[in-house]
N, C-alpha and C positions, 0 to 999 in steps of 0.2 A: 129121409136118410135111407140108404140101401140096406136091404135085409142082411146082406153079408156083414156089413159093418156092425149092425145091431147084434148079430149073432156072436161076433168076435168080442164085443164089449160085454155081452151077457156072460160069456165064458170067463173073461178076465175078472168079472165082479162076483163070481161064484163064491170065493172065500168070504167076501164082504157080506153076501147074502146070508151065508151060514152064521156069521157073527151077528147080523141083524136079528135073525130068528132067535138065536140064543140069548141075546140081550133083552129082547122083548119078553121072552119067557121068564127070565130071571126077574125083570122088573115087575111083571104081573104077579109072580109068586111073592115077592117082597111086599108089594102093596096089600095083597090078601093076607099076608102074615101079620101085618101091623096091628089090627084090633086084638087078636088073641095074645100077641106079644105084649101089648100094653096092659091087658088084663093080668097076664102072668107077672109082669113087673110090679103091678099094683099089689098083688097078693104077696110077692116076695119081699118088697120093701116095707110092707105093713109090719113084717116081723123084724125089719132092720130100720127102725124109725129114724135114726140119725142120718141115714142115707136117702131119706124120702125126697129131698130136694133134687136128686138126680133123675127122678121118674120122667119129667118132660124131655130131658136130653136123651135118655136111653130109649124112650118110646119112639123118638124121631129118627133113630139110627136106620131102620130098614127103609122107610120112604126116602130118606136123604141119600142113602147109598144107591137106591134105584134111580133117583133123579140124576145123580152124578153119572151113572153108567149111560143113561139115555142122552145126556148132554154130550158125553164123549163120543157116543155113536153118531150123533148129529154132526159133530165136527169131522169125524172120520168120513161120513157120507159126502160132505162138501169137498173134502180133500181128495178122496179116492174115486168118487163117482163123477163129479162135475168137470174136473180137469181133463180126463180122457174123453168125456162126451164133447166138451168144447173143442178138443183137438181133432176129434173125428169130424166136426163141423167146419174145421179150418180156422179156428180161433185160438187165442191164448187167454187162459183164465188164471187169475191170481186171487184167491179168496180173501186174503188178509190185507190187500191193498185196494185203494179206491182212487178216484181222481183227486189230486191235491186241492186243498182249499183255495189256493190262489188261482189255479186253473179254472175251478168251478165258478168262482165269483167273476172271472173274466168274461163269462157268458153274458153278464148283465141281467140274468133272470132270477137270481136268488136274492131274497130279502135278507137284511142284516140279522145275524143270530149270535148268541153268546157261545154256542158250541156247534162244531161241525164234525160229523162222522161220515167216513166213506169206506166202502168195502166192495168186494166182488168186481174187480177190474177185469173187463173183457175187451180185448183188442183184436183187430183183424181188418178185413175188407168185406164190404157188401157191394157186389158189382164192382164198379171202378172207384168206389169211395172208401178210402181208409177211415177207420173210426176208432175211437176209444169210448168206453162207457163205464159207468160205475153207479152202484146204489149209494144213496146219500140220505142223511137225516139231519135236520136242523133243530136246535133246542134253544129255548129261552129260559133265562134264569128267573125263578119265581121264589118269593119269600113266603114262608109259612110259619106257623107258631113253633114248629120244631126246627127251624133253621132255613137254609137255602137249598133248593133242589133245581134240577133242570127238567123242563117239560117239553116233550117233542111237539113241534108245531108243524113240521112238514116231513114227508118221506116220499121218495120217488127215485127215478133213474134219469141220469143226465148223459146224453150222447153228444159226442163232438165229432162231426164229419168234416173231413178235408175234401174240398171240391177241386176238380181239375179245371174249373173256370172261376171267374170272379163275379160276385154279385154287386150291383150298384148300391152305394150308400150303406147305412146301418139301420136296420129295421128290427123291431121286436114285436112279438105277438103275445098277448095275454088272454086268458079265458075271460069271456064277456060276463059282466055282472058279478065280479068278485074274484077271489083267488089271490095268490101271492103276487106282489108287484116288486120285482127286483130293481135295485139301483136307485130307488126314489124314496124320499121321505114325504109324508103327507103335508100339503101346504099349510093346513091349520096348525099342525104340530110345530112346523118351522116358525110360524108367526108367533105362537104362544111362547116358544123358547126365546125369541128376540125381544118380546115385550118387557121383561124385567130389566134387560140391559138399557132399553130406551128410557124407561121411567127413572132408573138410577142416574142415567146421563142427564136428563132434564133437571133432576133435583140438584145435581152437582153444578150445573150451569147457573142455577138460581141463587147459589151462595156467593158471597162476596169474596171469599178467599180465592186467590189465583190458582193455588194448587188444586183446590176442589173443582174449579172450573176446568182445569186441564184434564183431571181424571174424568169429569163428567163428559167432556168432549170425546175422550177416547171411548167411553162406554156407548155414547150416542153413535159414534162411527161404527162400532162393532155391531150395534143393533141394526144399522142400515145395511150391513153386509149380508145378513141372513136373507132378507127378501131379494136382494140383488142376486145372490147365488141361486135362489129358487127360480128367478126369472131366466137367468142364464141356463139353468138346467132344463127348464121347460122349453127354452128356445132350441136346445139340442135334441129334444125329444117331444115333438108335437104329435097330437093325436091326428091320425090320418083317416079321413072318411072315404069309404069305397062304395061301389054301386050294388054289390050283391047282398040282398037282404039275408039270405041263408048264411053267408060268410059273416056278416055283421052281427048276426044272432049268436055266433059261436066265439068270435074273436074281437078283441080291441087292439088296434095297430098303433104303435108309436114309432115315429121315424124322425131322423135328423133333417131330412129333406123331403117335402111333400111330393115333389115331382119324381124324384128317384124312387120313392116308396111305391108310387103308382106304377112306375115303369117295371118294378120288380113284381108287384102283386097284380099281374094281369088277370083278366077273368079266368083264363085257363089255369093259372097258378092258384087262384082262389078255389076253384073247383077241386084241384088236387089236395089242397089243405083241408077242405071239407071232408073229402074221402078219407084222408089220413085220420082226422078226428073221429069220424064214424067208425073206421076200421079198428082203431085202438079202443074206442069205448071208454076213454079216460080223459080227464083234464090234461091239457098239454100247453106248453110254452115254447116259443121258438125265437131264435135270434140269428139274424143274418149279418155277418161281418166279413167283408172282403171275400177271402177264399174259404170261409168256414160257415157251417150251419150248426147251431147248438139246439138240441131238442131235449126238453125236460118233460118227462111223463110222470104224472102223479100216481101213487100206488104203493104197494108193499114191496117186500123183498122178492126179486126175480128168482134168486137161486136158493130156495128154501125147500130142500127135498123132504118128502114125507117119510116118517119112520114106519108107517103102516103099509106102504106100498112095496110089493116085492120087486127086486131088481131084475126084472125080465124085459124082454123086447118091447112089450106093450108100454111099460112104464117109461123106458128110455125114449120111445117114440113120442110119448106125451110130453116129456120134459123138452125134447128137441123142438117139437112144434111150438110149445109155449114160449120158449126163448127166442125162436126164430121169427115169431109173429111180429113183434115190435120192429125188429130189424128189417123184415121184409116190407112192412108197410112204409117205413121211413125210406127204404131204398127205392120203392116205386115213386114216392113223392119227389125224391132228389132226381131221379131219371126224368120225370115230367118237367121239373124245373130246368134241368140242363137242356132238354129238347126245346123248351120254350125260349130260353135265352139265346140258344144257337140259331133258332129260326128267326128270331127278331134281329139278331146280328146280321144275318144274311138278307134281311129285308123281305122274308116270306110272308110276314104278318105286318099290318100297319101298327104304328104306335098306339097305345091306349088313348081313347077319346076320338080317334080318327075313323072315318068310315072304311 
């Protein structure tokens, strides 16, 4: 970013910087006050024994108020700092919105979850590519002895890029050797789920009653549909083997059409994907669908400003670099992909597999 823009933002954020210093000082004072305050209350309530049950609640007032003020400051920083900074970079930022659940799952990259949360919607263009992105978190419902709660199983950032060209077929890339697999159920789980239906169906057919035989036939038919659906699903998304050992070490590729997948993931595109993975330094998932590319990057919250950093030009420059890094790496990959497809369309390079 230009120094002039950073200087203007620093001036606009001067009142917020004063608020930040004041809130931190107040919170520190309240935290330091908590031990003597608790001792004073213990002495006071010792003489007022009927009110002794209030001691834990009254002792917690200073740190609770300090935590509340810090939380409010964090919210203010997100609203007052990040929106102008995003605007200076040419983007639109909405902290309380994220990518809708339906849109996120349309990527084909997310695993089923009991709860979905999205925030920090960022929109704009990177080069010739319009994009939307949002932080998201997936939760699974878990049962404990105290009831039911939700456990976070994944957190990351999902980018949706609109391409000025179309990519052949539908191809998805997953981290090699593990990681979340979106849009698929494990084959063993599908077969185990179908097994009780099949056993109940066979038992019904073994009985002499016509009604029982009819019900058994229905259950047997249902049990056969599960493996059939699994085979059809696997037929639409077969594993694609490629030639690059370095690429294969990082990614597993699933495509509806083996030929189209290889036409898309040429050696030059594979090299660009390896550079993208190395540049980000995080697990990533990709999905190519017609005129869109979805990029899912694992990790924490992109837009989490630190309460301890002053709102000066150095901090603003650090935030801008951190947020632009993922977009810049993705933009370079998309440009390489576009150049490769355009060159192949014009016949400048031979199709994969030809000399």
